[in-house]
C-alpha positions, 0 to 999 in steps of 0.5 A: 499500500502506497503512502497516503499523499495529501498534496498534489503530486510530484510528476515526471512527464515521458511521452512523444507525439500528440497524443501524449501532448494531450495528457501533459497539457491535462497535467498542466491544468491540474493541481499537480506539479509536472517537474520534468518532461521526457521525450526521445532526442529530436530527429530529422524531418522534412526535405531539409532534415532538420532536427524537429522537436516532438510534440511534447517538448513543444509544450514543456518549452512553452511552460518553461518545464526542464526537458531531459532527451536521453537516448536511453536509461543504460547511462548512471547519469541518466539514471541519476538526473532522473532520481534528482528530481524526486518525482513522486510518480512518473507518467508514460504515454507513447514515449517510444523508449523502454524503460528498465527496472531501475527507472521503473522503481525510481519514483516514490509511486513508481510508473504508470503508463496510459495504454490505448487498449482494454488490456490485456487485449492488445498490448504492443506497438498498434493496438489501435489499429489491431483493434479495428482490424480485428472487429472489435466493438469497443476500445479504450484505454487503461492505465497501469502500473508499469513493469519490466514486462510489455504492457504486463502491469497491474491495471489501475483505471480503464476507460472505454467507447464504442468503435463504430463501423464508419470509425478509422485509426484516425478518428479512434485516435481522436477518441482516445485523445479525450479519454485518456487524459480524463482517465489519467487525472481521475487515476492520480487523484486515487493514488495520490489519496492512497485509495486505490486498487491493482488488478493483476492482467489475465495473461491468458487473455492477452493478445499482441498488437504488432507494429504496422508494416507497409506490406500489409496495406496491399488489399487482396480481393480474396478476403472478405469485404468485411475484412477488407473495409476493416483493413482499410479503415485501420490504416488511415493515416497510415500505412493506407489501404491500396492495390495495384492497378496495371495498365499496359505495361505500367503499374499503378499503386492506388490508396484506398481512402474509403469504402463500405461493403456491399452484401452482394451475391455473385460469381465474379472472380475476386478483384473483378469490378462489378459496376462503376458509377458516381457512387463508387466502383464496386469490387468483387471480393472473397465474400460479397462485395466492396465499393470503392468510394474515395480514391488517391491516384499516384501523385495525386490528391485523394478524391471521390470516385465521381471525380477519378471517373471524370479522367480515368473512366476506362481503368475501372470498367465493368468487368476489368480485374484489379490486381492484388497480392495473392494470400495462401489458403490459410491466410484467407481463412 
């Protein structure tokens, strides 16, 4: 049982992207005291490869909070620097660096993490995308006490939200970016009073949210339309689902930004265009069909299919075959 804290907590915050910055902003508006912000070293970005600060560093600098950017925590000096802040707790949100046990045990109340799933489901790097891809009806954030495992620590608080049939990873990201900071502040209130429970995770129920890879973006029309639709929505804004269209000897990689499932019994080979009009391009899949509604041609911006057909109608005629990668029967099922 942690010591009862009757005053605001001294917090070290560790995080990198905008998602993390939203949580830092909530802490800055709370009664707690953020004594330092940790983020990875600046990285080159843009055409000029100029060193660019992440969102959390920029927010920390705006609020005159000390920023630390160690490569890792293997150096004793980095460990001592963190200990010298004498923080009650370290809050970690999308930091990107593994914390050794010596760091996990340095703050008096340890380290807590805001994870974008309902643990123990979807431990790992891409919980938002994997929950959507899998067809989950709900997702959320879990505030957990960190241990040496990957998202295996005891759970303190969980907040949930629905996943709709229109959600993309981008829209779920925004939902969790609103849900997470509230859950974090609620958790810190419990911890500051010393009245909170820690629930161990059931490892038997755990699933792994593997990091996304560009190779996953290629659509395979042998899959069911429902599966393809979920993949399309899960891969927005990155890596964006796509298919390869063959025009004579030239290949075009076409990205899919919006589609919908059409319940349609057919005898067409998967990847065959069943119909094409301003409402969309209907493509046969392993089961049912998928209507492509917003596409992005190479070197162009994303457009509604009605606009694309004005200039490229000959690419998408009825009976035309759209090529895609071929999966094994095991992968299809």
